[in-house]
VEXDREN-2710 file (C-alpha; in Angstrom, 1 decimal):
% VEXDREN-2710
k/r/px/py/pz
1/MET/-17.9/6.2/16.5
2/ARG/-18.3/2.5/17.1
3/THR/-15.3/0.5/18.3
4/GLU/-15.7/-2.0/15.4
5/TYR/-15.5/0.8/12.8
6/ARG/-12.5/2.4/14.5
7/ASN/-10.7/-0.9/14.6
8/ALA/-11.4/-1.6/11.0
9/THR/-10.2/1.9/10.0
10/ARG/-7.1/1.5/12.1
11/SER/-6.4/-1.9/10.6
12/LYS/-6.7/-0.6/7.1
13/LEU/-4.4/2.3/7.9
14/LEU/-1.8/-0.1/9.4
15/ILE/-2.0/-2.3/6.3
16/LYS/-1.7/0.5/3.9
17/LYS/1.2/2.1/5.8
18/ALA/3.0/-1.3/5.9
19/PHE/2.4/-1.8/2.2
20/ILE/3.8/1.7/1.3
21/ASP/6.8/1.1/3.5
22/LEU/7.5/-2.2/1.8
23/LEU/7.2/-0.6/-1.6
24/LYS/10.1/1.6/-0.7
25/GLU/12.2/-1.6/-0.6
26/LYS/10.8/-3.8/-3.3
27/PRO/8.3/-3.7/-6.2
28/ALA/4.6/-4.5/-5.6
29/SER/4.9/-7.8/-7.4
30/LYS/7.4/-9.0/-4.8
31/VAL/5.4/-7.9/-1.7
32/SER/3.5/-10.7/-0.1
33/VAL/0.6/-10.8/2.4
34/THR/3.1/-12.3/4.8
35/ASP/5.4/-9.3/4.4
36/ILE/2.5/-6.9/5.0
37/VAL/1.2/-8.7/8.1
38/HIS/4.6/-8.8/9.6
39/GLU/5.3/-5.2/8.9
40/ALA/1.9/-4.1/10.2
41/ASN/2.0/-6.5/13.2
42/ILE/-1.5/-7.8/12.4
43/SER/-2.9/-11.3/11.7
44/ARG/-3.5/-12.7/8.3
45/GLY/-7.2/-12.8/9.1
46/THR/-7.2/-9.0/9.7
47/PHE/-5.6/-8.5/6.3
48/TYR/-8.1/-10.8/4.6
49/ALA/-11.0/-9.1/6.4
50/HIS/-10.2/-6.0/4.3
51/TYR/-8.5/-7.2/1.1
52/LEU/-8.5/-10.3/-1.1
53/ASP/-4.7/-10.1/-1.9
54/THR/-1.9/-7.6/-2.5
55/LYS/-3.4/-6.7/-5.9
56/ASP/-6.7/-5.8/-4.3
57/LEU/-4.8/-3.7/-1.7
58/LEU/-2.9/-1.8/-4.5
59/GLU/-6.2/-1.3/-6.4
60/SER/-7.8/0.1/-3.2
61/PHE/-5.5/3.1/-3.5
62/GLN/-6.8/3.6/-7.1
63/ARG/-10.4/3.2/-6.0
64/GLU/-10.1/5.7/-3.2
65/PHE/-8.4/8.2/-5.4
66/ILE/-11.1/8.0/-8.1
67/GLU/-13.8/8.1/-5.4
68/GLN/-12.4/11.4/-4.0
69/ILE/-12.4/12.9/-7.5
70/LEU/-16.0/11.8/-8.2
71/TYR/-17.2/13.0/-4.8
72/PHE/-15.7/16.4/-5.5
73/THR/-17.2/16.5/-9.0
74/ARG/-20.7/15.7/-7.7
75/LYS/-20.3/18.3/-4.9
76/ASN/-19.4/21.1/-7.4
77/HIS/-22.0/20.3/-10.1
78/LYS/-23.2/23.9/-10.6
79/LEU/-20.2/25.1/-12.5
80/THR/-19.8/25.5/-16.2
81/LEU/-17.9/22.7/-18.1
82/VAL/-14.8/24.8/-18.3
83/GLU/-15.0/25.8/-14.6
84/GLN/-15.7/22.2/-13.6
85/LEU/-12.8/20.8/-15.6
86/ASN/-10.4/23.4/-14.3
87/THR/-11.5/22.9/-10.7
88/LEU/-11.4/19.1/-11.1
89/LEU/-7.8/19.1/-12.4
90/MET/-6.7/21.4/-9.5
91/LYS/-8.4/19.0/-7.1
92/ILE/-6.4/16.1/-8.5
93/LEU/-3.2/18.1/-7.9
94/ASP/-4.3/18.9/-4.3
95/ILE/-5.0/15.2/-3.6
96/LEU/-1.6/14.2/-4.9
97/LYS/0.1/17.0/-3.0
98/ASN/-1.6/16.0/0.2
99/ASP/-0.2/12.5/0.0
100/TYR/2.7/13.1/-2.3
101/GLU/5.1/10.5/-1.0
102/THR/2.5/7.7/-1.3
103/TYR/1.6/8.6/-4.8
104/CYS/5.2/8.9/-5.9
105/ILE/5.9/5.4/-4.5
106/LEU/2.7/4.0/-6.2
107/SER/3.4/5.7/-9.5
108/ASN/6.7/3.7/-9.7
109/GLN/4.9/0.4/-9.2
110/ASP/2.2/-1.4/-11.1
111/PHE/0.1/1.7/-10.7
112/THR/0.6/2.9/-14.3
113/PHE/-1.4/3.4/-17.5
114/GLU/-4.5/1.5/-16.5
115/PHE/-4.9/3.6/-13.4
116/TYR/-4.5/6.9/-15.3
117/ASN/-6.9/5.7/-18.0
118/GLU/-9.5/4.9/-15.3
119/ILE/-9.2/8.4/-13.9
120/ARG/-9.6/9.9/-17.4
121/ASP/-12.6/7.7/-18.2
122/ALA/-14.2/8.4/-14.8
123/MET/-13.8/12.1/-15.3
124/ILE/-15.2/12.1/-18.8
125/GLN/-18.1/9.9/-17.7
126/GLU/-19.0/12.3/-14.9
127/LEU/-18.7/15.3/-17.2
128/GLN/-20.8/13.6/-19.8
129/GLN/-23.6/12.9/-17.3
130/GLU/-23.6/16.5/-16.2
131/PHE/-23.1/18.3/-19.4
132/SER/-24.3/16.0/-22.2
133/LEU/-21.1/16.5/-24.2
134/SER/-21.1/16.5/-27.9
135/PRO/-18.9/13.8/-29.6
136/GLU/-16.3/16.5/-30.5
137/THR/-16.1/18.0/-27.0
138/LYS/-15.9/14.5/-25.6
139/ARG/-13.0/13.7/-28.0
140/ARG/-11.2/16.9/-27.0
141/LEU/-11.6/16.1/-23.3
142/HIS/-10.3/12.6/-23.9
143/ILE/-7.1/14.0/-25.5
144/PHE/-6.8/16.9/-23.0
145/ILE/-7.3/14.8/-19.9
146/GLY/-5.2/12.0/-21.2
147/GLY/-2.4/14.5/-21.7
148/PHE/-2.9/15.8/-18.2
149/MET/-2.7/12.2/-16.8
150/MET/0.6/11.6/-18.6
151/LEU/2.0/14.8/-17.2
152/LEU/0.9/13.7/-13.7
153/ARG/2.6/10.3/-14.2
154/GLU/5.8/12.0/-15.3
155/TRP/5.6/14.5/-12.4
156/LEU/5.2/11.7/-9.9
157/GLN/7.8/9.4/-11.3
158/LYS/10.5/12.1/-11.5
159/GLY/9.5/13.6/-8.2
160/ASN/9.5/17.1/-9.6
161/PHE/7.0/18.7/-7.2
162/GLU/7.5/22.3/-8.1
163/SER/7.0/22.2/-11.8
164/MET/3.5/20.8/-11.5
165/ASP/2.3/24.2/-10.4
166/GLU/3.6/25.6/-13.7
167/TYR/1.8/22.8/-15.6
168/ALA/-1.3/23.6/-13.7
169/GLN/-1.2/27.2/-14.7
170/THR/-0.6/26.3/-18.3
171/LEU/-3.5/23.8/-18.2
172/SER/-5.8/26.4/-16.7
173/THR/-5.0/28.7/-19.5
174/LEU/-5.6/26.0/-22.1
175/ILE/-8.9/25.1/-20.6
176/THR/-10.2/28.7/-20.3
177/GLU/-9.0/29.8/-23.8
178/ASN/-9.3/26.8/-26.0
179/LEU/-11.6/24.1/-24.8
END
């Protein structure tokens, strides 16, 4: 791995860790670039080499989350619609569980409805491309995935880690029996 790439990856990790640490103390709207560079012990130039501002940094978490979901969807494209949806929803839970603290902190920030709507829309768009969904199936998916996103939001904001497994089981049943 090239040194430049390692340094860029390391810088991004330092910036993101500093940002998350600062979000434990104050809302995203109150975190400044200065706060981040001091917390991460980096220069302003290093910050601006990777992000435009704190909003861009916050949105990078969203972009990376959606990219993980889309990558997983494209990798598992040989499943039926029901299998794909079920697998996709479980993958979302795995992603959140793997970085639970970060997503809990982000969910209590400016990381709300717009982000969840973007996930829903990206999922539906991917499923539409793969399965050529009828308008009725697309509408059902919109409602179903939207409901799932609101459950995720509630789960993250209330920090109720255990109950999401129960939700996941209920969702799996709904998918396999009624979609």
